[in-house]
C-alpha positions as CSV (number, residue, x, y, z in Angstrom):
1,M,0.0,0.0,0.0
2,F,1.1,3.5,-0.5
3,N,-0.5,7.0,0.0
4,V,-1.8,9.0,-3.0
5,F,-2.0,12.7,-2.4
6,T,-4.6,14.7,-4.5
7,V,-5.8,18.2,-4.4
8,S,-9.6,18.7,-4.4
9,D,-11.4,21.4,-6.3
10,S,-11.6,23.4,-3.0
11,G,-7.8,23.3,-2.7
12,N,-7.7,20.7,0.2
13,V,-5.1,18.0,0.0
14,E,-6.7,14.6,0.3
15,V,-4.8,11.4,1.1
16,S,-6.1,8.0,-0.1
17,V,-4.5,4.6,0.1
18,A,-3.9,2.9,-3.2
19,E,-3.3,-0.8,-3.5
20,Q,0.1,-1.9,-4.6
21,L,0.0,-4.2,-7.7
22,E,1.2,-7.7,-6.9
23,F,3.2,-9.7,-9.5
24,F,2.2,-13.0,-7.9
25,P,-1.1,-14.0,-6.2
26,I,-0.9,-14.0,-2.5
27,Q,-1.2,-17.6,-1.3
28,S,-3.4,-18.7,1.5
29,P,-1.4,-19.4,4.7
30,C,-3.4,-22.6,5.4
31,R,-1.3,-25.4,6.6
32,G,-4.0,-28.0,6.7
33,I,-4.2,-28.2,10.5
34,C,-7.7,-26.6,10.6
35,Q,-8.4,-26.8,14.3
36,V,-9.5,-23.8,16.4
37,D,-7.8,-22.9,19.7
38,E,-9.5,-21.4,22.8
39,R,-9.2,-17.9,21.4
40,G,-10.9,-18.7,18.1
41,Y,-7.7,-18.8,15.9
42,C,-6.8,-21.7,13.6
43,R,-3.9,-23.6,15.2
44,G,-2.2,-24.0,11.8
45,C,-2.4,-20.5,10.3
46,M,-3.6,-18.3,13.1
47,R,-6.6,-16.8,11.1
48,T,-10.0,-16.2,12.5
49,R,-13.1,-18.0,11.2
50,D,-14.1,-14.9,9.1
51,E,-10.6,-14.5,7.7
52,R,-10.5,-18.2,6.6
53,F,-14.0,-18.1,5.1
54,N,-13.5,-14.8,3.2
55,W,-9.9,-15.3,2.0
56,Q,-10.9,-15.7,-1.6
57,N,-13.0,-12.5,-1.6
58,F,-10.3,-10.3,0.0
59,S,-8.3,-7.8,-2.0
60,D,-4.5,-8.2,-2.0
61,T,-4.2,-5.4,0.5
62,Q,-6.7,-7.2,2.8
63,K,-4.8,-10.5,2.4
64,Q,-1.5,-8.7,3.3
65,E,-3.2,-7.3,6.5
66,V,-4.4,-10.8,7.4
67,L,-0.9,-12.2,7.0
68,R,0.5,-9.4,9.2
69,L,-2.1,-10.2,11.9
70,C,-1.3,-13.9,11.7
71,R,2.4,-13.2,12.2
72,Q,1.6,-10.9,15.1
73,R,-0.7,-13.6,16.7
74,L,1.9,-16.3,16.3
75,L,4.7,-14.2,17.9
76,R,2.3,-13.4,20.8
77,K,1.6,-17.1,21.2
78,I,5.3,-18.0,21.2
79,R,6.1,-15.3,23.7
80,A,3.3,-16.5,26.0
81,N,4.5,-20.1,25.8
82,K,8.1,-19.1,26.6
83,A,6.8,-17.1,29.6
84,G,4.8,-20.1,30.8
85,E,7.8,-22.3,30.6
86,A,9.9,-19.9,32.6
87,E,7.3,-20.0,35.4
88,E,7.4,-23.8,35.8
89,P,9.7,-24.9,38.6
90,Q,12.8,-26.6,37.5
91,Q,14.2,-29.7,39.3
92,P,17.5,-28.7,40.9
93,S,20.6,-30.3,39.5
94,L,22.0,-33.0,41.8
95,F,25.5,-32.6,40.3
C-alpha cells in the first residue's frame, strides 16, 4: 500500500490509500491443520473464522493485512509459551 495525495477542487489535500499491484497471487497461509484454539484462531495459520472463510473475496491489501495479523498472533503465542515455561519450577541439579 502507498499513499496517494490529490488536491480537491476546493484546494484541500486529500490522502487516499492505493493498492500496490502484486506480480504473484498471495497464497493462503493454510497449513492443513484446521483446528481452532481457545481464542478462536486456527492452530495452523492463526486466522479467525471470518478470515478463513472470506480469504478468496479479500483484495491483495486485505490479504496482506491478514498475514500481518497472523504473524503478530503467532509471535504473541510463542512469547506466552516461553513465559509459561519460565514459570514452571525446575528440578534442581543433583550434580
